[in-house]
N, C-alpha and C positions, 0 to 999 in steps of 0.2 A: 309402488314403490318398497314397500313392508315384503317380506318373506318370513312367516311362521316356520321353522323348521327344525328338527333334531339334528344337532352336533356328529359329526361321523363319529363312530364309533372308538378309533384311534384317535386320543385324546391328543392334540398339539403339542409338541414339546414343551413351549413356553407357558403351559399352562400352569398354574399354583393355586394353591390354599393361602388360609388369611395370613398375611404378611408374618415372619416371627419375631417374637418379641427381643425387645435388645437385650446383646450379652449385658451379664453384669460385670463388672471390673472396670476400671478404668485406664487402666495403666500407668506409667508412673513419668514422670518428666526427665528427661535427659540430665538438665541442670540440678537436677535434686538429688536423684541419684549417685550423679558424679561428686557433687560436694561430702555426701554423707562417706559415697568412698575411700576419699581423698584423706576426711579425717579418719577413718579405720586405718588406712595408711602411714598417718603419723602418728596414731596412736599403737601400734601393732611395733613399729620401729622404736619410738620409743621405751617402751616394754622390756623389746630385748635389749637396747642397748643400755640400759637400765640396769638388767639382770646380768648382763655379762662384765660391763665396763664399769658401772659405778658399783654395786656389790661382790663382782668377783663370780661369779659362780658360772661355772664350767658349762657352757649348753654350746651344741654345733650351730656358732654365730654367720659361718658363713649360708650353708643351709638356711636358717631364719631367714636370714637376707632376700636367699634368692625365690624365697616365698614369699616376702613382701614386694620383691620387686614384680612378680608376676600381675599381684593386683595392681600394682601403681601401673605397668603394662598394659593391660587390659581398659584399665580407666583412661588412657592417654587414648587406646583404639577407640575407645567408644566416643568422645568425647570427638573424635576425628572424622567418622564417619557419620554419626550424629548430628543434625544440628542443634544448638544450646537449648532450645525452645522446645526440642519437637518432644513427645509424647510414645514411648515403646511399648507397644501391645504386649497386652499379657503373656501372652506366648515367648517374647525375646525379654521380657522383665524377668519371668521367670527365670529362664538360662544365665542371667546376669547373679541373678539372686543364688541361684545354687551352685554356682558357680565359687561367691564369696563362700558360701557355706561348707564346700568342699577345699577354697582356700584357708581357713580361719581351724579348720580341722586340722590340715596338716601341718598348720603354727602348733595345734597341741599336739601333733603325734611326736613330732621332736622336742617338747618340751615337757612331757612326763603324761600325756594324756589325762584322762579324768580325774587325778590328784592335782594336775594344774589349776588352781580356783579360776584361773582366767577360761577354762573350759565353756563357762555359762555364757561367752560371746557366740557361743553358735545358735541361741535362741537369738539374735537381734535380726539374720536374714528371714528366720520363725515368722516375726514379728509384724517386718515391713511388708514381708509377702501377704500376710493375711490382712493388713490393715489396708493394702492398698490393690490389691489383683482380686482374680476372681475366685472360687471355688476350689476350682482344676488345679489352680497354682497355688495354693494353699495346700492341699493333699500333696502336691509331687515335689514340693519344697519339704516338707514334712516327713514325709517317707525318707526323703534322703536322708534330712536331722536325724532321724532315725536310726537308719544306718551307720551313719558316722560316728554316733554317741556311743550303739553297739561294738563298734570296732578298734573305739577307741577304747573300752573297757577291757579288753584283750592284748593289743596290739600298741604297743608304744614304746619311743627310747627312755630310760629314765627321768626323771626331775629333775632339772639343775638344783643341786644344791654341796655346798662345802662342806670337803668329807663323806661321813659316809651318808647315802639320804637314807631317808627315813622308810620302812617298811609298811605298808598300809595296808591293814588286815584286808580281807574280800570280802569281808560283811560291808565294810565301806563302803569298796568300792562300788559293790551292786548296791548301795543304796544313795549313791551317787546319782549313778545309771540312770536308777527308779524316778529321782527327785527329777532328773534331766529330761527324760523321755515322760512323765505326766507333764511338767512346764510344758515341751514342745506342744502336745499332744490339747491339752486343754488353753494353750495362748494359743492357738493357729485356731481352734473353735470357737475361744469367746470373744478374740479380736476381731478376727471376719465376721461373726453375726451381732456384732455391735456397729461395724464398718459399712454391713451389707444395709442395716436401717437406717444408717447418715445417709447410702448413697439411694436409699428408696427413699427417702423426705424429701431431698435432694429434687430428686426426676420429677417428684408430683410437683414440688415446688414451678421448678421448670415447666414442666407440661401445664400448670395451673396459670403461670405468666402468659405462656403462649395464646394458652386460649382466650385470657383476657384482652391481650393486646388484638388478637381477630377479631374478639365483641366488639372491641371500640373502633377498630379500621372499619368495620361492618357496619357499625353504627354510622360513622362518619360518612358513608358511601349512604346510608340509605338518608341521611339529610340533606344530602348534593342532589338526592334521585327526586327527594320530594320536592325539591327548590326546582329542579328542571322541568318538573311535572308542571310546575305552576308558571315559570316562565317562560314556556313553550307553547303553550295554550292558546295563547293570541296568536304568538305567530303562525302556526297551524291550521287558523281557525280563519284567518287572512291568506292564506296559501291556498286552501280549498274552493273560497269564494272567488279567488283572482281564477281560480283552472276551469269555473264554472262559469264563469262571465265570458273565457276565453275559448271555452265549448260552445257556448251558446252562440259566439261569432263567427265562428269559423262556417266557410260554406260549403253546407252536405254532398255538391254537386261537384265540387273539388277534389281531383287525384290528391295535389298537397295537402289541402286541407283535411282529407279524411287519413292523411298519415298522422298528420299534426294533430288530427283528435283522438286518433290511438294512444299515441304519446300523452295528449293531455286527464285521458282515462285512467293511465298509467298513473299519472303523478295525482287526483283524486283519489284514486287506490292506495297509494302509500300512504296520501295526508292520512286517511280513514285509518289507516291501520294504525299507523300512530297516536293518533287520537286515543285508540284502541288498548295502546299500550299503558298511553299515560294514566288510563281510568285506572285499567288494572294495578295501577301503583297505590291506589289510592286504597283499595278495598282490602278488606279485612277477614280472615278466613274465620268462618266459625266454630268454634273449639269443639261444640256441642253439637253439630251436626250427625246424626243417626240417621242419615238417609241413607237408601241402598246404593245408593252413588259415592257416598262417602269413602268406599276401599271396593277395593277388585282386584283381581291375578295378579300375581307378580309380572306375567307377561306381556296383559294391556293396561297396565302401569308404566310400564318399560315401553312399549309402545306408542303408547300415550305422551310420555312425555319424548322421546324422540322423534314427533311427527314436526312440520315446521321448522326445525333444524338442519335440514338437511338440503344441501346445494341440489340443483337443476344437476343431472349426469354422473349424481352420487348412488348406489341403490343403498340401501339398509338393509341389514340380514338380521333375524333375531331369530336366534340360536340357542337350543334347551340340551346341557349335559343330558346323554341318555345315563349317565350315574345319578343322576336325579330322582332317586328312587322312592322317597318320601315324597306325602301331599304337599301341591304347590301352596304356599301361602300365600294370604290374601291376607295386601297391603291396605294401610291408609292412602287416598291420594291426597298425602300434604303438599301443601306449596313449595317445601323447603326440597322434598324427594323428587317433584317435577321439574322443578326448575335447577334443581343440584343435575340431576342427569342428564337435563335437555341441554344446560351450559357447556358437558363434557362432550355431549354428541354434537354441538353446534360444530365446538372447538377441533373434532375429529374430523368434521366433514369439510372443515376450512381446509386442510393438508392432504387427504385423501386422494389418491388418484382414482381408485374406481367404485369401492367399495368401504363403507361402515359397517360395522360389526356390531351386536348386541349380545352377548353371550351368558347364559344363565346358570346360576346350579345353587341347588338346596339340597338340603337334608335336613335330619332331626335338631341338629343342633349349629348351622349356620345358612347363610344365603350369601350369592357370591354375583355380584351384574359386572361384567367387564364389557369397556367401550373401548373398542380398539378399531385402525384402521391401515390402511395399506402405501402410507404415506412415506415420509423421509425420517423419520422419526425423532423422537428429541432428542435436541443437543446433548451430549455428553456433560457440557458445561452447566447446563437447566436441570438437570435429572434433581439434583441435591436441593434445590432452591424452589421447585415446582411450588404452589399453592401459599407463595406471597405475592403480596398485591404489586402492579406495575413492571412484572415481569414478565417478557414476550419479545419473540423473534422480530415482531413488527411492530413495537411498541413507538409510536407514535408517529407511524405512518399509516396510511388507510385510515385513521380516524382509530386505530386500535391502540387502548388504554394498557394491556397487559393484566388485566382483570375478571375477565372468564375464568380461570380456573381457580385464583383466587375465594371468588364468590360462590362457584361449584362447593369447594372444600369446604368452603364456610358454612352454606346452608346445610352441606350432608353432615357434616361434625354434629349439626340438632338432630341429626336421627339416629345421632349415637356408630356410624358409620367409618372403619376406618378406611383410609382410599391409598394406593398405592403407585403410581408411577414405574412405568420399566419401557424397555424398548425389546420389542418381539424379534426372536432369532430371524425369520427369515424377512422382517424387515418390517416398519411402521409403528407406530405409539400405541399403548395399551393401558386403560386405566382398570387398576381392581378397586373394587368397591365392596366391605363387606361389612356384613350386621351379623349380630347374634340373634339365632332363630326370634328368640324370646321378646327380643326390643323390637324388631319389626312386624311379626305377625300383627293384623290389627283386631281388634277384641269381636267377639260374636255381637254381632247385630239382633 
C-alpha cells in the first residue's frame, strides 16, 4: 500500500513554499474614517465662512465651497457603498487619504498656498496613514504630500487680505516648505515605527492568547481521554470474555457457525485493538531516549506516521520532491509528530477517492511535508476556521466529533511547525506542514 518514489520533475501548479507572513497594517474602520472626514468638512466650512463673511477678507468663496463639497460628496459615497462597521484595506484607505490630501491642498491653493497658516493641515492625512496603514501606504501618501507642498510653494492664488496682501519674502516661503517637508518625512517615519511596534505587540499577544487557549482545550481533551481510558477498560474486558465464550460455544462443523466464528474473531481482534489504544494513552515517552530507534530519516518517519491510517481501497504514495538537493533530515520519532501527521493522513483517507499522497521537500533552511488527497476538498466556508475544535462536515454523525484536525494541529504546533490548509487546483485537499530545518533535525546520536 506504500509507494516510495520521487515526484515528477514538473512541479504541480498548486505546490507552495512556506506560508507567507501576514501583511502589516490593519486598514481603517469606515465609521472612524467617515467621522474624521465629517469633522474636516465642518472645520473647513467654518474657517472659510469666518474668513469671508465675518472678517470680510476677499476669497474665492464659490471655488472653496466646491472643494469642500467634493470632500462631503466622497464621504457620502464612502458611507453608502461600504458597511458602516467594515474595514477598508490598506490600498483603498490610502486612496481615500490621498484624495483628502489633494483636497486640502486645493483649498490651500485657493487661499494663499504656503503663506496660509492652515497649510499645516496637509500633515493630517500623512499622520493618519502612518498610524493606521502599511509602510507602502505611508510612503505613497508622504510622496503625494511632498509633491503638494512643493506645488503650493510656487503656484497659488493670493492670500485673502483686506487691502494690499503682505508680500512674504522668498526665504520665508522656502523655510516654510522645508519645515513642512521635514515634518512630513519625520512624522511618517516616526509615527509608522511606533504604530508598527504596537501592532507587533498586539499580534504577539493575540498569538499567545490563541496558543494558551489551544493548550487549555488540549489539556481538557487529555483529561477526557484519561477518563475514557479508565472507564472503557472494564467494558472492553467484558466484551472480550463474552466474545471468547461465544467462539467456544460455536459448532466447528456448522456452516453458519463458521461464518459467525469469523465475526466473533473480528470482534475479539477489534476489542484487543481498543485495549492497545487505551494502553498507549497511559504511556509516557522518555525524553532522554537516545537509542538508534529514537530518530530516523524523514521519509521513514512519514511512512511510519501514515501506517494504519489509510482505509482499504485507498493507496498511499510518498513522494520526494526532486528539488530536495540537501541531505535528507533525520528527525526524532516524537509522539507529537507521529500522531499529528497520522491524524491528518487519517482525515485525508476518509475523504480520498483513490489516493492519499505525502509529498516531502527539504533544503538547508526548511522542511515541508504535504498531506494531500483526491477527494472533494475543504468546503470554502470551513477553510478559515480549520484547526479549531468541534469543526467537521460530519460532526455529530457516525461518532465524529470534529477534533481530528484540531488535535493534529495542536500536536504539530508543539514541534514548532506551521500548518496551512488549501484546496488543490486539480481537486482535493492539501495540508502543508512546514518546519525550520534547525528545529526539526534530530541531534546526532
